[in-house]
C-alpha positions in Angstrom: 19.5 16.5 15.2 22.1 14.9 12.8 23.8 16.9 10.4 22.3 16.6 6.9 25.0 15.0 4.9 22.6 12.4 3.1 19.8 13.1 0.7 16.8 13.9 2.9 13.6 12.1 3.3 10.4 14.1 2.5 7.1 12.4 3.2 4.1 13.9 1.6 0.7 13.3 2.9 -3.0 14.4 1.3 -4.2 16.2 4.4 -7.5 15.9 6.3 -10.3 17.9 7.8 -9.9 15.8 10.8 -7.2 17.0 12.9 -6.6 13.8 14.7 -5.9 12.2 11.4 -3.4 14.9 10.6 -1.9 14.7 14.0 -1.3 11.0 13.4 0.6 11.7 10.3 2.7 14.4 12.0 3.5 12.0 14.8 4.5 9.3 12.6 7.1 11.7 10.7 8.4 12.6 14.2 8.9 9.1 15.3 10.4 8.1 11.8 13.0 10.7 12.2 14.4 8.5 15.1 14.8 5.5 12.7 16.6 7.0 9.9 20.3 6.5 9.3 22.8 9.2 10.6 22.8 12.1 8.3 19.3 11.7 7.1 17.0 14.4 7.8 13.0 14.0 7.6 10.2 16.2 7.3 6.8 15.8 6.3 4.0 18.3 4.7 0.7 18.1 3.1 -0.5 19.1 -0.1 -3.9 20.3 1.0 -6.2 20.5 4.1 -3.8 20.2 6.9 -0.3 22.1 8.2 2.5 22.0 7.5 2.0 22.5 3.8 4.6 20.7 1.7 6.4 23.9 0.8 7.5 24.3 4.7 8.5 21.0 4.6 10.7 21.3 1.7 12.1 24.8 3.2 12.6 22.9 6.6 14.9 20.4 5.0 16.7 22.9 2.9 17.5 25.2 6.1 19.5 22.0 7.3 21.4 21.9 4.1 19.7 19.4 2.1 19.9 19.8 -1.5 18.8 16.4 -2.6 15.5 14.8 -1.5 13.6 11.5 -1.8 9.9 12.3 -1.6 7.7 9.5 -0.5 4.0 9.6 -0.8 2.3 8.4 2.4 -0.4 7.1 0.4 -1.5 3.3 -0.2 -2.7 3.9 -4.0 -1.5 5.6 -7.2 -4.6 8.1 -7.0 -4.5 11.6 -9.0 -2.8 13.1 -6.0 0.2 10.6 -6.1 0.2 10.9 -10.1 -0.2 14.5 -10.7 -0.5 16.8 -7.8 2.6 15.7 -5.8 4.7 16.0 -8.8 3.5 19.5 -9.7 4.2 20.4 -6.3 7.6 19.3 -6.4 8.3 21.0 -9.4 7.0 24.3 -8.1 9.7 23.7 -5.2 12.6 23.3 -7.8 11.5 26.8 -9.2 11.0 28.2 -5.8 14.3 27.2 -4.6 17.0 26.6 -7.4 19.5 24.0 -6.6 17.0 21.3 -5.0 16.5 18.1 -6.8 14.1 15.4 -6.0 13.8 11.6 -6.4 10.2 10.6 -6.6 9.2 7.3 -4.8 6.3 5.2 -5.3 3.4 4.8 -3.1 3.0 2.3 -0.3 0.9 -0.3 -2.0 -0.2 -3.8 -0.8 3.4 -4.5 0.4 3.6 -7.8 2.4 4.5 -5.8 5.6 1.2 -4.0 5.3 -0.6 -7.1 4.6 0.6 -8.6 8.0 -0.7 -5.5 9.6 -4.0 -5.8 7.9 -4.2 -9.7 8.9 -3.7 -8.6 12.8 -6.4 -6.0 12.5 -8.7 -8.4 11.4 -7.5 -11.0 13.9 -8.0 -8.2 16.4 -11.5 -7.6 15.3 -12.9 -11.1 14.7 -11.7 -12.2 18.2 -12.4 -16.2 18.2 -13.8 -16.5 15.1 -12.6 -19.3 12.7 -10.8 -18.1 9.5 -12.7 -20.4 7.6 -16.0 -18.8 8.8 -14.7 -15.3 8.5 -15.2 -13.0 5.5 -13.5 -9.7 5.3 -14.6 -6.6 3.5 -11.7 -4.5 2.6 -12.9 -0.7 2.5 -10.9 1.7 0.1 -11.0 5.6 0.1 -12.5 5.3 -3.6 -11.2 7.3 -6.4 -12.4 8.4 -10.0 -9.1 6.9 -11.1 -9.8 3.2 -12.3 -6.4 2.1 -11.7 -6.5 3.4 -8.1 -9.5 1.4 -7.3 -8.1 -1.6 -9.1 -5.1 -1.4 -6.5 -7.6 -1.9 -3.6 -8.9 -5.1 -5.5 -5.4 -6.3 -5.5 -4.8 -5.7 -1.9 -8.0 -7.7 -1.1 -6.7 -10.5 -3.1 -3.2 -10.9 -1.9 -4.9 -10.6 1.7 -6.9 -13.6 0.9 -4.3 -15.7 -0.7 -2.9 -18.2 1.7 -4.6 -17.0 4.8 -7.5 -19.2 5.0 -10.5 -16.6 5.1 -13.6 -17.5 3.8 -13.4 -14.7 1.5 -12.0 -10.9 1.0 -14.4 -8.8 -0.6 -13.9 -5.1 -1.7 -15.9 -1.7 -1.0 -15.2 2.0 -1.2 -16.4 4.6 1.1 -16.6 7.3 -1.6 -16.4 8.1 -5.3 -16.5 4.5 -6.6 -18.8 1.4 -6.4 -19.6 -0.8 -4.7 -20.3 1.3 -1.4 -20.1 -0.1 2.0 -23.6 -1.4 2.1 -23.5 -3.1 -1.2 -20.2 -4.6 -0.2 -21.9 -6.2 2.8 -24.7 -7.2 0.8 -22.5 -8.9 -1.6 -20.8 -10.9 1.4 -24.2 -11.8 2.8 -25.5 -13.0 -0.7 -22.3 -15.1 -1.1 -23.2 -16.9 2.6 -21.3 -14.9 4.8 -22.5 -14.8 8.4 -19.3 -13.3 10.1 -18.1 -10.3 8.6 -15.2 -8.0 9.5 -15.2 -4.6 8.0 -11.4 -3.7 7.3 -10.7 0.1 6.4 -7.8 0.3 3.9 -6.4 3.6 5.6 -3.4 4.5 7.3 -4.8 6.7 10.0 -8.1 7.6 11.7 -9.9 10.5 10.1 -13.4 11.4 8.6 -13.5 8.6 6.0 -12.7 5.7 8.5 -15.3 7.1 10.8 -17.8 7.1 7.8 -16.8 3.6 7.0 -17.5 2.6 10.5 -20.9 4.3 10.7 -22.0 2.9 7.4 -21.0 -0.4 8.5 -23.0 0.0 11.8 -26.1 1.1 10.0 -26.2 -2.0 7.7 -25.4 -4.4 10.7 -28.4 -2.8 12.5 -30.8 -3.5 9.8 -29.5 -6.9 9.3 -28.8 -8.5 13.0 -28.7 -11.9 11.5 -25.2 -11.1 10.2 -22.3 -10.7 12.6 -20.3 -7.8 11.7 -17.4 -6.5 13.5 -15.0 -3.5 12.6 -11.5 -3.4 12.5 -8.9 -0.7 13.2 -6.9 1.4 10.5 -3.2 0.3 9.8 -1.7 2.9 12.1 2.0 3.7 12.8 3.2 0.2 13.1 6.8 -0.8 12.6 6.2 -2.2 9.2 4.8 1.3 7.9 8.1 2.9 8.9 10.2 0.2 7.5 8.4 0.2 3.9 8.8 4.1 4.0 12.3 3.8 4.4 12.6 1.2 1.7 10.8 3.3 -0.8 13.3 6.2 0.4 16.0 3.9 -0.5 14.8 2.9 -3.8 13.8 5.9 -5.0 17.4 7.0 -4.4 19.0 4.2 -6.1 16.6 4.2 -9.0 15.9 0.4 -8.3 12.1 0.4 -8.5 11.1 -3.4 -9.6 7.9 -3.4 -11.0 5.2 -5.8 -9.3 7.9 -7.3 -7.2 6.7 -6.5 -3.7 4.4 -9.5 -3.6 6.2 -11.9 -5.8 6.1 -15.5 -4.5 9.8 -16.0 -5.7 11.1 -13.2 -3.9 8.8 -12.8 -0.8 7.8 -15.3 1.8 4.0 -15.1 1.3 1.5 -17.1 3.6 1.3 -20.6 2.2 3.9 -20.0 -0.6 6.9 -19.7 1.3 8.3 -22.8 -0.6 8.7 -20.9 -3.6 11.0 -18.3 -2.5 14.4 -18.5 -4.6 13.2 -21.5 -6.5 14.4 -21.9 -10.3 11.4 -22.0 -12.5 10.9 -25.0 -14.6 9.4 -25.5 -18.0 5.8 -26.3 -17.7 2.7 -27.1 -19.6 -0.8 -25.5 -19.0 -3.9 -27.7 -19.7 -4.6 -28.1 -23.2 -0.9 -27.7 -24.4 -0.5 -31.2 -25.3 -1.3 -30.6 -29.0 1.8 -28.6 -29.2 4.1 -31.4 -29.5 2.4 -32.6 -32.7 2.7 -29.3 -34.4 6.6 -28.8 -34.1 6.5 -27.0 -30.8 8.6 -27.6 -27.9 7.6 -27.7 -24.3 5.7 -24.4 -23.2 8.4 -22.6 -21.5 7.8 -19.2 -19.6 11.6 -18.3 -19.5 13.2 -21.1 -17.4 15.7 -19.0 -15.2 16.9 -19.1 -11.5 15.2 -16.7 -8.8 18.2 -16.7 -6.4 18.1 -13.9 -3.4 19.6 -10.9 -5.9 18.4 -12.3 -9.4 14.8 -11.3 -9.7 14.2 -9.8 -13.2 11.7 -12.5 -14.8 10.3 -10.2 -17.4 9.8 -7.2 -15.4 11.0 -3.9 -16.8 14.4 -2.5 -16.2 15.1 -0.6 -13.2 13.3 2.7 -13.6 12.8 6.1 -11.7 9.3 6.7 -10.6 7.4 9.1 -12.8 
């Protein structure tokens, strides 16, 4: 084990009643420990349901000499756990172990790396189906937080853009509508005959199993529709790279809002030609009257998008809440 000379990486999970899912998290943490720079200690813990609890992970890092830690929530959306439970737990740890400090990273979100993994999962499930004839139903966990549910819809849209699928629809397995059956009905109503049900989950567990069971029940009742089921994201290299990126940006305070999938910064499928291009003044349809009223061109702030110049109206760099 490397001596802890850098801020430690604390990975925070929700926890699961399914031991297989909990062990997948623990295995991912063990694997990530071999990918960090020298001197960066890694530990992971859960806020509920599964061992080890977060407090043990913090104690493990503190015992190695860590006094500053970057906590990264291993969660796809900013639900209540990421917004409230984890910050509250970290506040308790500061009181319990005076001298510790925490930088808090943001959830993983629909990052291009994870979208690439989702795309692979669809292709694995679809087999030889043509993309133009394949509709994807992306199924999220579901939350009482509308902001978290909206992030799943954003992921669905980004998965659809530039990849040639007939469509990407959204459903939830609990707490939010539409449920899996309703999502599949929507796909059918839109004319889909080949549907890949894609669970928007990192690891296996009770809820991904429920998605599969509900999709299978609907498919049995609708034999005219071809329904296939994709695997979860899993411990892919893209996931490890994203966690390390969240670690770095948390420590640097370099959190650029909404930039993960910006076409001027990231080579998204079908939009690679836009990376690094300067924006030009442009007109929207209906803007032709402006010139007759003393207005100049409809300009959204012409500016360069070089490799390291990516502000275009974003908030200043801020630390996560």
